[in-house]
C-alpha positions as CSV (number, residue, x, y, z in Angstrom):
1,M,-2.6,-15.2,19.1
2,N,0.9,-14.9,19.9
3,L,3.0,-14.3,16.4
4,V,2.3,-13.4,12.9
5,F,4.1,-12.9,9.7
6,D,3.1,-10.1,7.6
7,I,4.8,-11.0,4.2
8,G,4.0,-7.8,1.7
9,Y,4.1,-5.5,4.8
10,N,3.6,-2.0,2.7
11,H,2.3,0.3,4.4
12,G,1.3,-1.7,7.5
13,E,-2.3,-1.5,7.5
14,F,-2.4,-5.3,8.3
15,S,0.0,-5.3,10.9
16,Q,-1.9,-2.8,12.5
17,A,-5.5,-4.4,12.2
18,V,-3.7,-7.5,14.1
19,S,-2.0,-5.3,16.9
20,S,-5.8,-3.7,17.7
21,E,-7.2,-6.9,18.1
22,F,-4.0,-8.7,19.6
23,P,-2.0,-5.9,21.7
24,E,0.3,-8.6,22.9
25,C,0.9,-10.2,19.8
26,K,4.4,-9.9,18.1
27,I,4.3,-9.2,14.1
28,V,7.7,-9.5,11.6
29,G,6.8,-7.5,8.8
30,V,8.8,-8.4,5.5
31,E,8.7,-5.3,3.1
32,A,11.0,-5.4,-0.2
33,N,10.9,-2.0,-1.7
34,E,13.9,-0.7,0.5
35,A,12.6,3.0,0.4
36,L,9.0,1.9,2.0
37,Y,10.7,-0.8,4.8
38,L,12.9,2.7,5.8
39,Q,10.0,5.1,6.1
40,E,7.8,2.6,7.8
41,S,10.7,1.3,10.0
42,Q,11.0,5.0,11.2
43,S,7.4,6.0,11.5
44,L,6.7,2.3,13.9
45,T,5.3,3.0,17.3
46,S,5.0,-0.4,18.3
47,N,7.3,-2.3,20.1
48,N,5.9,-5.5,18.8
49,I,6.3,-5.1,15.1
50,S,9.1,-5.5,13.5
51,I,10.2,-5.3,10.0
52,I,12.7,-6.7,7.8
53,N,13.7,-5.6,4.3
54,K,14.0,-8.8,2.2
55,L,12.0,-10.7,-0.7
56,V,10.4,-13.7,0.4
57,S,10.7,-16.6,-2.0
58,N,11.3,-19.9,-2.7
59,V,14.9,-19.9,-1.9
60,D,17.2,-18.4,0.4
61,N,20.0,-15.5,0.2
62,E,19.5,-14.9,-3.5
63,E,19.2,-11.8,-5.7
64,K,15.8,-11.3,-7.2
65,I,14.6,-8.4,-9.2
66,F,12.0,-6.3,-7.6
67,Y,9.7,-4.0,-10.0
68,I,8.8,-1.1,-8.2
69,N,5.3,1.1,-8.6
70,Y,5.5,4.4,-7.1
71,Q,1.9,5.5,-8.7
72,D,-0.3,2.8,-6.8
73,G,2.2,0.8,-4.7
74,I,1.8,-2.5,-6.5
75,S,5.2,-3.5,-6.5
76,S,6.0,-6.9,-7.5
77,A,8.6,-9.7,-8.1
78,S,6.8,-11.3,-10.6
79,E,7.1,-10.4,-14.6
80,D,3.6,-12.1,-15.2
81,F,2.5,-9.8,-12.5
82,I,3.4,-6.8,-14.1
83,T,2.9,-7.8,-17.5
84,N,-0.6,-9.5,-17.5
85,S,-2.4,-8.5,-14.3
86,R,-5.4,-6.1,-14.3
87,F,-3.0,-3.3,-13.1
88,A,-1.0,-3.6,-16.3
89,T,-3.6,-4.2,-19.0
90,G,-6.7,-2.8,-17.5
91,S,-10.1,-4.4,-16.7
92,K,-13.8,-3.9,-15.9
93,Y,-12.7,-1.2,-13.1
94,I,-9.3,-0.5,-13.8
95,T,-8.5,1.6,-16.7
96,N,-4.9,3.8,-15.5
97,T,-2.5,1.1,-16.0
98,G,1.5,0.7,-16.0
99,G,4.0,2.3,-13.7
100,W,6.5,0.2,-12.8
101,Q,9.4,3.0,-12.9
102,R,12.3,1.0,-11.7
103,S,13.6,-2.6,-10.7
104,V,16.1,-3.3,-7.9
105,N,17.7,-6.4,-6.6
106,V,16.8,-7.8,-3.2
107,D,18.1,-10.5,-1.2
108,T,15.9,-13.6,-0.7
109,V,14.3,-15.3,2.3
110,T,12.0,-18.3,2.4
111,L,9.0,-19.1,5.0
112,D,11.2,-22.0,6.6
113,S,14.5,-19.8,7.5
114,M,11.7,-17.1,9.2
115,I,10.1,-19.9,11.2
116,A,13.5,-20.8,12.2
117,N,14.7,-18.1,12.9
118,Y,11.3,-16.5,14.6
119,G,9.1,-19.5,15.7
120,I,5.9,-20.9,14.1
121,P,3.6,-18.1,13.7
122,D,-0.5,-18.5,14.4
123,L,-0.7,-16.7,11.0
124,I,0.8,-16.1,7.7
125,K,-0.4,-13.6,5.4
126,I,0.9,-12.8,1.9
127,D,-0.1,-10.1,-0.2
128,V,2.9,-9.9,-2.6
129,E,0.9,-9.1,-6.1
130,G,1.3,-12.3,-8.1
131,Y,4.5,-13.7,-6.4
132,E,2.4,-15.4,-3.8
133,L,3.0,-18.8,-5.5
134,S,6.8,-18.4,-5.2
135,V,6.3,-17.3,-1.5
136,I,4.2,-20.3,-0.4
137,K,6.7,-22.7,-2.1
138,G,9.4,-21.7,0.5
139,L,7.2,-23.3,3.1
140,T,7.9,-27.1,3.2
141,S,6.1,-28.1,6.4
142,K,2.7,-27.0,7.6
143,A,2.4,-24.1,10.3
144,N,-0.8,-22.7,11.1
145,L,-3.4,-20.6,9.6
146,I,-2.2,-19.1,6.1
147,C,-3.9,-16.3,3.6
148,F,-2.9,-15.0,0.4
149,E,-4.1,-12.6,-1.9
150,F,-6.0,-14.0,-5.0
151,H,-6.4,-12.2,-8.1
152,E,-8.9,-13.9,-10.7
153,E,-6.6,-13.6,-13.9
154,F,-4.3,-15.6,-11.7
155,T,-6.9,-18.4,-11.2
156,E,-4.1,-21.3,-12.1
157,D,-1.5,-19.8,-9.9
158,G,-4.1,-20.2,-6.8
159,V,-5.1,-23.5,-7.2
160,S,-1.1,-24.3,-7.5
161,C,-0.9,-22.6,-4.1
162,L,-3.8,-24.8,-2.6
163,S,-2.4,-27.7,-4.0
164,H,1.2,-26.9,-2.3
165,L,-0.6,-26.3,0.8
166,D,-2.4,-29.6,0.4
167,S,0.7,-31.5,0.1
168,L,2.1,-30.0,3.1
169,G,-1.3,-31.4,5.2
170,Y,-3.4,-28.4,5.1
171,S,-6.9,-29.7,5.0
172,E,-9.2,-27.0,4.7
173,F,-9.7,-23.9,2.5
174,G,-11.8,-20.7,1.8
175,L,-11.7,-17.6,-0.1
176,I,-13.3,-14.5,0.8
177,G,-13.4,-11.6,-1.4
178,F,-15.2,-9.3,-4.2
179,F,-17.3,-11.2,-6.7
180,D,-18.7,-9.0,-9.9
181,E,-21.5,-11.7,-10.0
182,G,-22.4,-10.9,-6.1
183,N,-23.3,-13.3,-3.4
184,I,-23.8,-16.1,-5.5
185,F,-21.2,-18.7,-5.0
186,E,-22.0,-21.5,-2.6
187,S,-18.3,-22.3,-2.1
188,F,-17.0,-18.6,-1.5
189,T,-17.6,-15.7,0.9
190,F,-19.0,-12.4,-0.6
191,N,-17.6,-9.5,0.9
192,P,-18.3,-6.0,-0.8
193,N,-15.0,-4.7,0.6
194,G,-13.2,-7.4,-1.0
195,D,-10.9,-9.0,1.3
196,P,-11.1,-6.9,5.0
197,Y,-8.0,-7.7,7.1
198,M,-8.8,-10.5,10.0
199,V,-12.0,-11.4,8.4
200,L,-12.2,-15.4,7.7
201,P,-14.5,-17.0,5.1
202,D,-17.6,-18.2,6.7
203,K,-16.9,-21.7,4.9
204,F,-14.2,-24.0,4.6
205,I,-13.9,-26.9,1.9
206,T,-11.3,-29.4,0.6
207,F,-8.5,-28.5,-2.1
208,Q,-10.4,-30.9,-4.5
209,E,-13.9,-28.6,-3.9
210,M,-12.1,-25.7,-3.6
211,K,-10.3,-26.4,-7.1
212,E,-13.8,-27.3,-8.9
213,A,-15.5,-24.5,-7.7
214,L,-12.6,-21.8,-9.1
215,K,-13.6,-23.1,-12.3
216,S,-16.3,-20.6,-12.3
217,F,-13.9,-17.8,-12.7
218,E,-13.0,-16.3,-15.9
219,P,-9.0,-15.7,-15.9
220,S,-9.6,-13.1,-18.9
221,R,-12.0,-11.2,-16.9
222,K,-9.7,-9.8,-14.2
223,V,-12.3,-8.4,-11.9
224,N,-12.8,-10.9,-9.1
225,Y,-10.2,-10.9,-6.1
226,G,-10.2,-11.7,-2.8
227,M,-8.0,-13.8,0.0
228,M,-7.9,-17.3,0.4
229,Y,-7.0,-19.2,3.4
230,G,-5.5,-22.9,4.4
231,R,-5.9,-24.3,7.7
232,W,-5.2,-28.0,9.3
233,T,-7.3,-30.0,11.8
């Protein structure tokens, strides 16, 4: 692995996991929270990791509102997420909700522009708290392996993300995550830790198969979650 885009850098745990496994890999992290970006930039110890303070979206060079959560580190550019996610309304496992104390304007960049600037990555990781679809729509031709965070309450958005990737030529899709029902889903990969870094699903299926399998989830329950993967052959 030579190049990775870490969209939603946060504290850099994913980038560190990549760097540990692939020490020579170049990693471009993107973090929309300026305070977090400055903190993490100053603490970098690897020359192979760089971070930019942008919001990855479906358009370039616009200002978008970004909602900052100091409490749990689940900041987001999605109004739907800060209103309707499990972190806003609660769920079986979450009772401490809310915490979006302020909003800021952040300049946007698309995946297309990042590819034009840095090259085609071997892996694009997207963890942006409900804003995944906007990020993915900023990619207009297939790259390589791509993964993005999935929450049960936004199953429809997950299907839309997969549909866009399918339209670009991605042909195989998988989901690894925590499922309250346990290891019962034939089409998905159960992991008690949810979506551990750099662990791929055991099984990849077509978009139509994935779309059908996702009907097993109940968005109103807001419990299951994981990481969806897309690849092409």
